[in-house]
C-alpha positions in Angstrom: -36.1 -31.0 -26.7 -34.4 -34.3 -27.4 -35.9 -37.6 -26.5 -33.7 -40.6 -25.8 -34.5 -44.2 -25.5 -34.5 -46.0 -22.2 -32.2 -49.0 -21.4 -34.8 -51.6 -20.8 -34.3 -55.3 -20.8 -30.5 -55.0 -20.2 -28.5 -56.5 -17.3 -28.4 -54.5 -14.1 -25.4 -54.6 -11.7 -25.9 -56.8 -8.7 -25.0 -54.3 -6.0 -28.2 -52.3 -6.3 -30.1 -55.0 -4.5 -31.3 -57.0 -7.6 -29.8 -58.2 -10.8 -30.7 -59.6 -14.2 -32.6 -58.0 -16.9 -34.4 -54.7 -16.3 -38.0 -55.5 -16.4 -40.8 -53.1 -17.4 -41.6 -52.8 -13.7 -38.2 -51.3 -13.0 -37.7 -49.2 -16.2 -37.8 -45.5 -16.5 -40.1 -43.9 -19.1 -38.5 -42.3 -22.1 -36.4 -39.3 -21.1 -35.8 -35.8 -22.4 -32.8 -33.5 -22.6 -33.1 -29.7 -23.1 -30.1 -29.4 -25.4 -26.8 -30.8 -26.6 -23.8 -30.2 -24.3 -22.0 -27.0 -25.2 -24.3 -26.4 -28.2 -25.1 -22.8 -29.0 -27.7 -21.4 -26.7 -28.8 -23.7 -23.8 -25.9 -26.0 -24.2 -23.4 -23.3 -23.6 -25.4 -22.0 -20.7 -25.5 -25.4 -19.1 -21.7 -25.8 -19.5 -21.1 -22.3 -18.0 -23.4 -23.0 -15.1 -21.7 -26.3 -14.3 -18.0 -25.3 -14.7 -17.9 -21.5 -14.4 -20.7 -20.3 -12.1 -21.5 -23.5 -10.1 -25.2 -22.6 -10.5 -27.8 -23.2 -13.2 -29.7 -20.0 -13.8 -33.4 -19.4 -13.8 -33.5 -19.2 -17.7 -32.8 -22.9 -17.7 -35.7 -23.5 -15.2 -38.0 -21.6 -17.6 -36.7 -23.5 -20.6 -37.3 -26.8 -18.9 -40.8 -25.8 -17.9 -41.6 -25.1 -21.6 -40.0 -28.4 -22.6 -42.1 -30.3 -20.0 -45.3 -28.6 -21.2 -44.5 -29.7 -24.8 -43.5 -33.2 -23.8 -46.6 -33.7 -21.6 -45.4 -36.8 -19.8 -48.2 -39.2 -18.9 -49.0 -39.8 -16.1 -48.1 -36.3 -15.1 -45.2 -36.1 -12.6 -46.3 -35.4 -9.0 -42.8 -34.8 -7.5 -39.2 -34.1 -8.4 -35.9 -35.8 -7.4 -32.4 -35.7 -8.7 -29.2 -37.7 -9.2 -26.8 -36.9 -6.3 -23.2 -35.9 -6.7 -20.4 -36.0 -4.2 -18.3 -33.6 -6.2 -21.0 -30.9 -6.6 -23.6 -31.7 -3.9 -25.6 -28.5 -4.4 -25.6 -28.0 -8.2 -28.3 -30.4 -9.5 -30.4 -30.4 -6.2 -30.6 -26.6 -6.3 -31.8 -26.6 -9.9 -34.2 -29.5 -9.2 -35.7 -27.7 -6.2 -36.3 -24.5 -8.2 -37.8 -26.5 -11.1 -40.2 -28.3 -8.7 -41.2 -25.0 -7.1 -41.9 -23.5 -10.6 -44.0 -26.6 -11.4 -45.9 -26.4 -8.1 -44.9 -29.9 -7.0 -42.7 -31.1 -4.2 -39.0 -31.8 -4.4 -37.8 -34.9 -2.5 -34.1 -35.5 -2.1 -34.5 -39.2 -1.5 -31.6 -40.7 -3.6 -28.4 -41.1 -1.7 -24.9 -41.8 -3.1 -23.6 -44.7 -1.0 -20.1 -44.5 -2.4 -17.9 -42.5 -4.7 -17.4 -43.8 -8.2 -15.4 -42.6 -11.2 -17.2 -40.5 -13.8 -19.2 -42.5 -16.4 -17.3 -40.7 -19.2 -14.1 -42.5 -18.0 -15.6 -45.9 -18.6 -14.7 -47.7 -21.9 -17.9 -49.4 -22.7 -21.5 -50.1 -21.6 -20.5 -53.1 -19.4 -18.1 -50.9 -17.4 -20.6 -48.1 -17.2 -23.2 -50.4 -15.7 -20.9 -52.0 -13.3 -19.4 -48.6 -12.3 -22.8 -47.9 -10.7 -22.8 -51.2 -8.7 -24.0 -50.2 -5.2 -23.7 -46.5 -5.8 -27.4 -45.4 -5.3 -29.7 -46.2 -2.5 -33.1 -44.9 -1.2 -35.1 -45.5 1.9 -38.4 -46.8 0.5 -40.2 -45.0 3.3 -39.0 -41.6 1.8 -40.1 -42.4 -1.8 -43.6 -41.1 -2.8 -45.6 -43.6 -4.8 -46.6 -41.2 -7.6 -44.7 -40.5 -10.8 -41.6 -38.3 -10.6 -39.2 -36.3 -12.7 -35.6 -37.5 -12.2 -33.2 -34.6 -12.9 -29.5 -34.6 -13.8 -27.3 -32.1 -15.5 -26.0 -34.3 -18.2 -26.8 -37.7 -19.8 -24.3 -39.7 -21.8 -24.4 -43.4 -21.3 -28.0 -43.4 -19.7 -26.8 -46.0 -17.2 -27.0 -43.5 -14.3 -30.6 -42.7 -15.1 -31.4 -46.4 -15.6 -30.0 -47.5 -12.3 -31.4 -44.6 -10.3 -34.8 -45.2 -11.9 -34.7 -48.9 -11.1 -33.9 -48.1 -7.5 -36.8 -45.6 -7.3 -39.2 -48.0 -9.0 -38.1 -50.9 -6.6 -38.9 -48.5 -3.7 -42.5 -48.0 -5.0 -42.4 -45.0 -7.4 -45.0 -45.7 -10.1 -43.1 -44.0 -13.0 -39.8 -42.2 -13.5 -39.3 -39.6 -16.2 -35.6 -38.8 -16.7 -34.9 -35.1 -17.6 -31.3 -33.9 -18.3 -30.3 -30.4 -19.0 -27.9 -31.6 -21.7 -27.3 -34.6 -23.8 -23.5 -35.3 -24.2 -23.9 -37.1 -27.4 -26.7 -37.1 -30.0 -26.4 -40.9 -30.2 -29.8 -42.4 -29.3 -29.4 -46.2 -29.4 
């Protein structure tokens, strides 16, 4: 289990409906990643699931359950959602649904990708990463539960995807967002 810092008090892109510094009211909580990308064990299993099988197996669900129990986020998440993808629309939602079921809490597929954008790993710096997400995510506030949630993605690198998606959820009324990635692409934690 690897914690990573949140990107609070940084500039948000304008296209997500607000701009300026990320306030505490819009920040995610500290996040967790199960493993390092392609590392022995879970990291290799995540990579194989993503690129060879197109499916994350149930061993990863069990490992995430154990990680969440050790992490013990407060307040405890009441629902699960995930980062959408236009390239692999079923991969992360399928995993997030199975994780929610194993936790005994609902899954809510409330985040929509409003437009395609290049992968974050193709951006040269933090400024480009943040602006690459300008107008990408949207939610209908009527579909967002007010209680705390787990926000799932397969990989975290820049943390901007989680930051922007969490800000959108928080603006829609979600009380707390706990990011959870299957793999951390880089051990850098700044």
